[in-house]
C-alpha positions in Angstrom: 0.0 0.0 0.0 1.1 3.6 -0.8 1.4 5.8 2.1 -0.8 8.9 2.3 2.4 11.4 1.4 2.6 9.5 -1.7 1.4 11.5 -4.7 -1.7 10.4 -6.4 -3.5 12.1 -9.4 -7.0 11.8 -9.6 -9.0 12.4 -13.2 -12.6 12.4 -13.8 -15.2 14.2 -16.1 -15.4 17.8 -15.4 -19.3 17.4 -15.3 -21.0 14.3 -13.6 -24.7 14.7 -13.2 -26.3 11.8 -10.9 -29.5 11.0 -9.7 -33.1 10.0 -10.6 -34.5 12.1 -13.7 -31.1 13.7 -14.8 -31.1 12.1 -18.0 -32.2 15.3 -19.8 -29.0 17.1 -18.6 -27.6 15.2 -21.9 -29.8 17.1 -24.4 -29.3 20.4 -22.4 -25.5 20.0 -22.5 -25.6 18.9 -26.3 -27.6 22.0 -27.0 -25.5 24.3 -25.1 -22.2 23.2 -26.6 -23.7 23.7 -30.0 -23.1 19.9 -31.1 -25.4 19.4 -34.4 -24.5 15.7 -35.3 -24.5 13.5 -32.2 -23.5 9.9 -32.7 -24.5 7.2 -30.3 -22.5 4.3 -29.9 -24.7 1.6 -28.1 -25.6 -2.0 -28.0 -28.8 -3.5 -29.7 -30.9 -3.3 -26.5 -30.0 0.4 -25.9 -30.1 1.1 -29.7 -33.7 0.3 -29.5 -34.5 2.9 -26.9 -32.5 5.6 -28.4 -35.5 8.1 -28.1 -35.2 8.3 -24.1 -31.9 10.5 -25.0 -34.1 13.1 -26.6 -31.7 13.7 -29.5 -33.7 14.1 -32.5 -31.0 14.2 -35.1 -28.6 11.5 -33.7 -27.1 8.9 -35.7 -26.5 5.6 -33.9 -24.1 2.8 -34.3 -26.3 0.2 -32.4 -24.3 -3.1 -33.0 -21.7 -3.1 -30.0 -20.7 -6.5 -29.2 -20.8 -7.8 -25.6 -16.9 -8.4 -26.0 -16.0 -5.7 -28.9 -13.2 -6.6 -31.0 -11.1 -4.6 -33.6 -13.7 -5.5 -36.2 -16.3 -4.0 -34.3 -14.2 -0.8 -33.4 -13.3 -0.1 -37.1 -17.1 -0.4 -38.2 -18.0 2.2 -35.4 -15.3 4.3 -36.4 -16.3 4.5 -39.9 -19.9 4.9 -39.2 -19.1 8.2 -36.9 -17.0 9.3 -39.9 -19.6 8.9 -42.2 -22.0 10.6 -39.9 -19.6 13.6 -39.6 -20.0 13.2 -36.0 -19.3 16.2 -33.8 -19.9 14.4 -30.3 -19.9 10.9 -29.7 -22.3 9.6 -26.9 -21.7 6.1 -25.3 -25.1 4.6 -24.2 -24.9 1.5 -22.7 -22.5 -0.9 -20.4 -18.6 -0.9 -20.3 -18.7 -2.2 -23.9 -20.4 0.8 -25.5 -18.6 3.4 -23.4 -15.3 1.8 -24.1 -16.0 1.9 -27.9 -17.3 5.4 -27.5 -13.8 6.7 -26.2 -11.8 4.9 -28.8 -14.2 6.2 -31.6 -14.0 9.8 -30.2 -10.1 9.9 -30.7 -10.0 7.8 -33.8 -12.5 9.0 -35.9 -10.7 11.1 -38.9 -7.3 10.6 -37.2 -6.5 7.8 -39.9 -5.1 5.6 -37.1 -5.7 2.3 -36.2 -6.1 0.6 -32.6 -2.4 -0.3 -32.6 -1.1 2.8 -33.6 -2.7 4.3 -30.3 -2.7 1.5 -27.6 -1.0 1.7 -24.6 -0.8 4.5 -22.2 -1.0 8.1 -23.5 -0.6 7.5 -27.2 -4.1 8.5 -28.8 -4.6 11.5 -30.5 -6.5 14.6 -29.0 -9.7 14.6 -30.1 -11.8 17.3 -32.0 -15.3 16.1 -30.9 -17.1 16.2 -27.9 -17.6 13.0 -25.6 -20.4 12.3 -23.3 -21.1 8.6 -21.4 -24.4 7.3 -20.3 -24.1 4.4 -18.4 -27.3 1.9 -18.5 -25.7 -1.0 -16.2 -24.1 -0.5 -12.6 -20.9 -2.5 -13.1 -17.8 -1.1 -15.2 -17.9 2.6 -14.1 -16.5 3.2 -17.6 -18.3 6.4 -17.6 -15.2 7.8 -15.2 -12.5 6.5 -16.7 -9.6 6.9 -19.5 -8.9 3.3 -20.2 -10.7 1.1 -23.2 -10.3 -2.5 -23.8 -11.0 -4.1 -27.1 -10.2 -7.8 -28.2 -7.6 -8.6 -31.0 -9.1 -11.4 -32.6 -5.7 -12.6 -33.9 -4.2 -13.0 -30.5 -7.3 -13.3 -28.4 -5.7 -10.7 -26.2 -7.3 -7.5 -24.8 -5.7 -4.6 -26.0 -5.7 -1.9 -23.5 -5.6 1.8 -24.4 -5.4 4.8 -22.1 -5.7 8.4 -22.6 -6.7 11.9 -20.8 -8.1 12.5 -24.6 -10.6 9.7 -23.7 -11.9 11.0 -20.5 -15.7 12.1 -20.9 -16.5 16.1 -21.1 -19.7 14.9 -19.0 -21.2 11.7 -17.5 -24.9 11.4 -16.9 -25.7 8.7 -14.4 -29.6 8.0 -14.0 -30.4 5.0 -12.2 -33.5 4.7 -13.8 -32.0 3.5 -16.9 -30.8 0.6 -15.1 -34.5 -0.4 -13.8 -35.1 -2.8 -16.7 -31.6 -4.7 -16.5 -32.6 -8.5 -15.9 -31.6 -10.3 -12.7 -28.8 -12.0 -14.0 -27.1 -8.9 -15.6 -27.7 -7.0 -12.5 -26.1 -9.6 -10.5 -22.9 -10.3 -12.7 -22.3 -6.2 -13.3 -23.1 -5.7 -9.5 -20.3 -8.2 -8.8 -17.8 -6.4 -11.5 -18.2 -3.1 -9.7 -17.4 -5.1 -6.5 -14.4 -6.5 -7.9 -13.0 -3.2 -9.1 -13.3 -2.0 -5.5 -11.9 -4.9 -4.1 -9.0 -5.2 -6.4 -8.0 -1.4 -6.1 -8.5 -1.8 -2.3 -6.2 -4.7 -1.9 -3.5 -3.8 -4.5 0.1 -3.3 -3.8 -0.6 0.5 -5.0 -3.7 1.0 -3.0 -3.7 4.3 -1.9 -5.6 6.0 1.4 -7.3 8.5 -1.0 -8.6 5.6 -3.2 -9.4 3.3 -0.2 -12.1 5.1 1.0 -13.8 5.2 -2.4 -13.2 1.4 -2.7 -14.5 0.4 0.7 -17.6 2.8 0.3 -18.3 1.1 -3.0 -17.9 -2.6 -1.4 -20.3 -1.7 1.2 -23.0 -0.5 -1.0 -22.9 -3.5 -3.1 -22.9 -5.7 0.1 -25.9 -3.9 1.2 -28.0 -3.3 -2.2 -27.1 -5.9 -4.7 -29.4 -8.7 -3.6 -32.2 -6.2 -3.2 -31.9 -5.0 -6.6 -31.6 -8.5 -8.1 -34.7 -9.6 -6.1 -36.6 -6.3 -6.9 -35.4 -4.5 -10.2 -37.7 -1.6 -9.3 -36.1 -1.0 -6.0 -34.8 2.4 -7.1 -32.8 3.1 -3.7 -30.8 0.0 -4.2 -30.4 0.7 -8.0 -29.2 4.3 -7.1 -26.6 2.8 -4.5 -25.3 0.3 -7.2 -25.0 3.1 -9.6 -23.0 5.0 -6.9 -20.8 1.8 -6.2 -20.1 1.2 -9.7 -19.0 5.1 -10.3 -16.7 4.6 -7.2 -15.3 1.4 -8.6 -14.6 3.9 -12.1 -12.8 6.3 -9.6 -10.7 3.4 -8.3 -9.7 2.3 -11.9 -7.8 5.5 -12.8 -5.2 5.6 -10.4 -5.1 2.2 -9.2 -6.7 0.1 -11.4 -7.5 -3.9 -11.0 -4.9 -6.7 -10.2 -5.3 -10.5 -10.6 -9.0 -10.9 -10.6 -9.7 -9.0 -14.0 -6.4 -10.4 -15.5 -7.8 -14.0 -14.8 -11.2 -13.3 -15.9 -10.2 -11.9 -19.3 -9.4 -15.4 -20.9 -13.2 -16.2 -20.1 -14.2 -13.2 -22.6 -11.6 -13.5 -25.2 -11.5 -17.4 -25.8 -15.4 -18.1 -24.8 -17.0 -15.1 -25.2 -18.3 -14.9 -21.6 -19.5 -11.2 -20.8 -17.1 -9.1 -18.7 -19.4 -8.9 -15.4 -20.1 -12.6 -15.1 -16.4 -13.7 -16.0 -15.3 -11.7 -13.2 -17.9 -12.8 -10.9 -16.9 -16.3 -11.5 -13.3 -15.7 -10.4 -14.0 -13.1 -7.7 -14.2 -15.6 -4.5 -11.1 -17.6 -5.9 -8.8 -14.5 -6.0 -10.0 -13.0 -2.8 -9.2 -16.1 -0.9 -5.7 -16.3 -2.4 -5.1 -12.9 -1.7 -6.4 -13.2 1.9 -3.1 -14.0 3.6 -1.5 -10.8 2.1 -4.2 -8.4 3.1 -6.0 -10.1 6.1 -7.5 -6.6 8.0 -8.6 -5.3 4.2 -10.3 -8.7 3.6 -11.8 -8.8 6.8 -13.5 -5.8 6.3 -14.7 -6.9 2.5 -16.0 -10.1 4.4 -18.0 -7.9 6.8 -19.5 -5.9 4.1 -20.6 -8.8 2.1 -22.2 -10.5 5.4 -19.6 -13.2 6.4 -16.7 -14.1 8.4 -13.7 -15.9 8.0 -10.0 -16.0 8.9 -8.7 -18.9 6.7 -8.4 -18.5 2.6 -11.2 -21.4 2.5 -13.4 -19.9 4.8 -12.9 -16.5 2.6 -13.7 -18.5 -0.5 -16.8 -20.1 0.7 -18.3 -16.9 2.2 -17.6 -15.1 -1.2 -19.0 -17.8 -3.5 -22.1 -18.1 -1.1 -22.6 -14.2 -1.5 -22.3 -14.7 -5.1 -24.5 -17.8 -5.6 -27.2 -16.0 -3.2 -27.4 -13.7 -6.3 -28.7 -16.7 -8.2 -25.5 -16.9 -10.4 -24.0 -20.5 -11.5 -20.4 -20.3 -10.2 -18.9 -23.2 -12.0 -16.9 -22.5 -15.1 -18.0 -25.6 -16.8 -21.7 -24.4 -16.4 -20.8 -21.5 -18.7 -19.3 -23.4 -21.4 -15.5 -23.5 -20.5 -13.9 -27.0 -21.5 -11.6 -28.3 -18.8 -9.0 -28.9 -21.4 -8.7 -25.1 -22.1 -7.7 -24.5 -18.5 -3.8 -24.6 -19.0 -3.9 -22.3 -22.1 -6.0 -19.7 -20.1 -3.7 -19.9 -17.4 -0.7 -19.2 -19.5 -2.6 -16.1 -21.0 -3.6 -14.7 -17.8 -0.1 -15.2 -16.5 1.1 -12.9 -19.1 -1.1 -10.0 -18.2 1.7 -8.2 -16.3 0.2 -4.9 -16.1 -2.5 -6.1 -13.9 -0.7 -9.2 -12.3 2.6 -7.3 -10.9 0.4 -5.2 -8.6 -1.5 -8.1 -6.9 -0.5 -8.3 -3.4 0.6 -12.0 -4.0 2.8 -13.0 -6.5 0.7 -15.7 -8.4 2.6 -18.1 -10.9 1.0 -20.0 -13.4 0.4 -22.9 -11.6 -1.5 -20.9 -9.1 -3.6 -19.6 -11.5 -4.3 -23.1 -13.1 -5.4 -23.9 -9.5 -8.0 -21.2 -9.5 -9.3 -22.0 -12.8 -9.6 -25.5 -11.5 -11.3 -24.5 -8.3 -13.7 -22.5 -10.2 -14.3 -25.1 -12.8 
């Protein structure tokens, strides 16, 4: 953990509108900025409810994939260029918002993903960027990173740039009211994982710890309520805030082993990001417990269980996830057992995340996690 005296920089959109009924703020902002050709990046579900944005003249790229790849990104960039977009709006979960960030910096630049991937290589954008989350999970509306899969290597390509930070984020929990129980549960555990991994990271920082722990507590107290009753707007609002806090954690600290080990589930087997992280969460929490006993105890208490050993932690976290109605077996989600060693090799190579995990996990440790989860 970094000391309170250690310098830390936080970045977030200059305008954040949060709360029930704030969605019209988007239309007001678009008009106040003089944007005339809004371009919406959305998945098929949210493309079908485009009118709620109140943008009569918007063009929409409405075929964002659950795990977007370079082909999907290239199509979105081409559509934005054809539309002459002057503002890009991410409308959906993390996939739509990540693609929106990349479209905003790539459209008209003549650059491909590999030209800008990595830290601080993206060109400055000449268009506006707004983010409208419709799930409570990724916190992508707050951040400067985007992930897209390279189908040739089956690796997630990370791009990070301040130019991909939104000008405005409009977080209206009413947009999440129709999210089905399974997706509510999976995305909620994703938000939880963001907070937990930042909280237990080697580069955790007291400034971020406060956001992380509050996010963990919000998920622990409200996720089951929202799963059981999607119309519980107090619970939905709490989860939207937890997701936002998770996004705040991602900027200066980021995730660790949980996300690294979850990535091959998406790139190899097209398992959506939220459920992929949920499937891995209890096992990594248990594996890291000996290195972060005090923080792990706070996490366990927030999730409603106690335990001092790794196995007690794993069982408690597993029960929390199963109580949300999630089948926590990899095999139930189509992962073949013979793929586990290759997945372990791929996950172990994601050093940008694993190097900050509180425990140094070997390839065999990761394989053990996969087998336990299988």
